N, C-alpha and C positions, 0 to 999 in steps of 0.2 A: 504494500500500500504506500502511495506517495506521502511523504511527510506532511505536505500541505493539506492533504485531505484526511489525515488521521483523525478519528473522532476524539473529542476532548471531554474529559470528565469534569463535571461541575465541582468547583472547590469552594463554594460559598461557606459551607459549614466549617471546614478547616480554617478558613480565613477568620471567621467569628471566634473560633476556639483559640487560635494561636496569636491573634492580635498583631502587634508590631513585628513579630518574628516570622509571620507567615510568608510574606513575599521574599525577604532576605533568605529564608530557608529554601524556597523554590529556586532562587537565583543560584545559590550555592550548589544545589543538586544538579542544576543545568550547566554548572561550570562556565557561566558566561554572564552577559549583561542584558539578556532577553529571555522571556519565558512565554510560551503559548499555553493558555488555560481557558477555563470557562467560569464566569462569575455571574450569579443571578440569571442563569440560563443563556447568557450571551457569550460568544467567543471573545476572548480577551488576549491582548498582547501587552505584556508588562516590560517596561524599559528601565534602564538605569544609565547614568553617566552624563557629563556635560553635553555631549552631542545629542543624546536622547532628550535632554531638557529642551534644547533648541528645536528639535523635531516635534516634541509634544506641544510646545507653545506656539507653533506655526499654525495659524488658522486654516491654511491650505490642507493641513493634515488632520487636525483634531478640533472638533467643535465641543464647546461646553454647553451650548443650548440643548436642553432636554437630557443632558448627561447626568445631572444631579438627581438622585432618587428623591421622591416626595418626602420620605421620612427625614431626610437631611434638610430639605427646604422648609418643612414644617417645624423644624426645631432650630437649626443653626443659622441658615442664611435668610430664610423668608421667601415667600412666593413673589416673583417679579423682581428679585434682587439683581444687582449688577452682575453677580456671578453667573447668572443664567443666560446672559446675552452674548452675542458674537458680533464680529464685524463692526460696521458703522454704528449700529445701535449700542454696542458695548463701549465703543470709544466715546460716543456722545454722553452716555451715562457716567463714564469714568471721569469726564471733565469735572464732575461734581466733587471728586475725591482728590484730584491731582494737587490742589493746594496743600494737601497733607504732606507732600514731599518737600515743601519749602522749609529751610532750616528755621525760619522764624516760627512756623507752626510747631515744629518739634520742640523748640525752646519754650514756647508758650504753654504747651500741654505739660511739659516736664515741670515747669515752675508751679503750675496749679497742683499737680500730683504731689510734688515734694512738699508744698505748703500743707496739703491735706495730711500727708504722712507726719509732718512736724506737729500738727494739731492732735493727731491720734496718739503719739508716743506717750505724753503725760498720762493719758487715760490707761494705756497699756501698763504703765508702771505702777498703777494702783491695784492691779490684779496679780494674783499669784502666777498665772500663766496665760498665754494667748495662743491660739492656733493661727499661725502666720498666714496660711492660705486664706482663711476667712477674713482676717483683718486687712490683708493686702487688697482683696477684692473690694472691700468697702472703701478703702482709701482711693483706689483707682476709679471706682464709680463716682465718688464725690468729685475728684479732680477732673475727670473727663466731662462731666455734666457742666461744671463751671466753665471750663474752656470752650465747650461747644455752645454755650449760651442756653442750655436746656434747664429750666427750673427744676430744682429738686430740694425738698426740705431735708435738712440734715438728719432728722429722725427717720426718714424713709430710705436713707442710703443703704443700710444693711439689708433690708428686705429687697430693694432693687438689685443690689449686688448678688443676692441669692438667686434671683430670677436670671440674671445674666450668666452666672456660672452654671445654672441648671440647663440652660440652652446648649451650652458647650458640652456639659457632662452627659447629656442624654441623646446626642445626635447619632451615635454609632452603636446603639444597643436597642433592645426591646424591653418591655416590661415597665416597672415603676419609674426607672430613670427617664425613659422616653416619654412617658405620660407627664411627668413633672416638667420636662422640657417644653412640651406642647402647651401646657397650662401657663407656664412662665412667659412663653412667646405671646400667647393670646393677651395676657394682662398688659405686657409692655407695648405691644402694637396698639392696643386700645388707648393706653395712656398717651402715646406719642401721636397717634392720629388725631386725638382730641386737641392736643397742643398745636398741631399743624393747622387745624381748623380755626383755633382761636387766634393764631398769628394772622391767617389770611383774612379773618373778619375784623381784625383790629383790636380784639380783646386783650391780646398779649403782644408786646413789642419785642421782636427778636433783636438782640444786640447787633449793631452794624458790623458786617464782615464776619459774623459768626457762622458756624456750621449750620445752626438752625436757620438763619436767614438764607444761606445758600440752598439748602434743601427745599425750603418753602418756595423759593423763587426759581428753582431749576426747571428748564424746559428740555424735554427729550428730543430725539431726532425728528419727531413729527411736529415739533414746535409747541406741543402741549405741556402744561405743568404736570408734575407727578400727581396722581390721585392721592388722597389722604393716606390710604393704607400703604401704598408703595413708598410714599415719603417717610412714613413711620418705619418701614422696613429698612430704608437706607440710613435713617438716623440710628437705628439699632446696629447697623453695620459699621458705625463709628464707635458707638458706646460699648457694644458687646465685645469686640476684639480687644479693646483697651482693658476692660475688666478681666478678660482672659489672660492678661499678663500675670495675674495672680499665680498661674501655673509656673511661669518662669521665675517669679520671685521666690516661690517655694523651692524650686530647683536650685536657684542661686544660694539660698540659705543651706540647702543640702550640700552643695559643693563647698561652701565655706566651712561647714562642719567636717566634711570628709577630708578636705585638703586645705587646712588652715593657713598654709603658706601663702595662699592667694589674698589673705586679708590685708597684709601690710601695704602692698602697692596700691590697693584701693583706698585704704585709710589715708595714705600719703598724697592722694589726689593725682596719681599717674593717669592722665587722660587716655593715653594710647593703650595702657593696660586695661582700663575700664572698658574700652571698646572691644578689645580682644576677649576679655572675660565674658562680655555680653554675647559675642559671637559663639564662644565655646559652649556656653550654657545652651544656646539655641541649637547648636550642632549635636552636642553630646546627649542631651536628655530627650526622651521620646515625647513628641506632641502629635504632629501629623504623620500617620503611617504611610499614606500614599495619596496621590491625586488621580482623578479619572476624567476621561472625556470620551466622545464618540468619534470613531474613524469617519472622516469626511468623504473618504473614497476607499477603495481597496488599497491597503497599505502594506509595504514590505519594509522590514527593518532587520538588517544583518541576517538575512536568510529566513526570517520568520514572517508570517503573514496573518493579517486579520481583515475580514471583509468590511466593506462600507457598512456603517451602523454598529460594528462591533466595538467593544470597550478597548480603550488604550489607557494603561495605568502606569503612572510614573512612581517609581519606588523611592519615596522621599527619605524614609528612615534608613533604608539600605544604602542610599547614596551618601547620606551624612555619616555613615559608618563604613564606607568603602575603603579597604586597606590601600587600594591602588591610588586613591586620592589623598588619604590622610596619614598613611604610614602606620600610625599607632592609634587607630580610631577609637579603641575602648579605653584609652588613657585620657583623663581630663587634664588638658594642657593648653591653657589660654595662649601661651607664648607662641604657639604654632602660627597664630595670626600676625605676629610681629616678625616672624622669621622669613615669610614669603608672602607675595601678593596672592590672595585667593580670588580667582576669577568669579565673575557674576554668577555663572551657571554651575559652579562647583558646590557652593553652600546654598541649599534650597529649603530651609525650614518653612519659608512662606512662599514657596513657588519659585519659578524661574522666569527667564526672559526679561523683556523691557517693561518696567512697571507703567510707563507712559502709554504704551501701545497694546500690551498684552494683558494676561490674567495674573501677573505677579502682584502681590498685595501692595497697594500704594501706601499703606501704613507701616511698611517695614522699617522705614527710618524712625517713625515714632516708637516702634517696639524697641529698637536698639537704643535710642536716646533715653527712653524711660528705664530700660533695664540697666544701663550704665549708671543712671542716677540712683535707682533704688538699691542696686548692689553696693554702691558706695555708702548709702545710708545704713544698710545692714552691717557693713564692715566696721563702721564707726560707732555702732550702737552697742551698748553694754547689755549682755544677756547670757544665760546659760541654756544648754540643750539637755533637758532631763532625759532619762531613759525612756525610750518609746520605740515604736515600730516604724522605722524609716525605709522599709523595703519598698521598691518600685516594681510593680508587676508589669511585665510586657504583654500579659494577656488581656489587660483592661485598657480600653481606648475611650477617652483619653486617660492616661495614667497620672499618678501623683504619689509622692511619698505617703505611705498608708496613714500616717498620723496627721497629715497636713502640715507637719513641722511645728511642733510645740516649742515655744520659747518661754523661759521662766526668768524672773528677776529682771524684767526689761527696764533699762534706764535711758536717759537722754543721750543723744549722740554726743560724742566727745568733740571738743572744739578743734 
């Protein structure tokens, strides 16, 4: 039988069971950077490597429109989100988010989040212990709402943060986590759609130049403003990913506990090291397992084939741990980013390609800037790490240190 016509066994259940390890295991078994398989009943072609990143993010090859399953739209991204568009429609909608690439935007959001962190630390110090993941999510939610011009009472920040993290926590699973995610999205879409309506009717004034003003006034490719629900979805696509940095903050604390030698350069204000540390946290720790799209035509990649309409899957976790790229991928070593230039499509925790034209996350600069700042805040803060379960399961997506990283005896940041 010809290798191209060989029947494929559906691997959806092993994928769900193995989590982050599933695709890297298949790549290892295939002894290469491409795997043919079947997922959710569709033939699938799984790729890895910088050349594969460029192939995957070329819209002549792979479309994202209709590629995202409804359970993910209904929890993580939202129906009608920018992630579901391709071509000119995608570029027109993405104009809404491109200002997030501006260094001034990164600095502004960072200032708001650090201010929210500094407000929170004295309250943490009055408690015997805090769960860093939960507290970081609340800080990030407060900061991003202030920066985006979205009203939020301080007393509502923790509950709103729980909704934001629930959307992320429940997108890749079934059962109670998924149901919590759907309910959380429903509450937050309703809240923000009501806000958009109030801005457009003049009952609320959006701060000039704010994200809220931009979303309320944005016109799509057809020249029409976003309907209230879609506007709410896109507001959430600014707020939710920012709150999701709580995962990376917990990972950063985990890294500082496991490898305390990284604390001194952060404490000393070494800017280059802070950037390298942020990149290494994003590379080393598991967050996105892979990205998927639909083949725009019959595709061939290094001798493997998938028909038009089949799945094309980019192995994000596997590439970020590829020995051919990183040498010692399972060592946490931030200085690797100071030793050589890492090309755009080598490090892909938030996708690849050109963020201005393709599907790479336009908020990646915000992620790095915030993580630099909060890792430095952590390094300078006085606390102890009591005995707890800090294991990180690769079977759970998204994963997290089991305890959420409990800190005890929290004090103010050192001068």
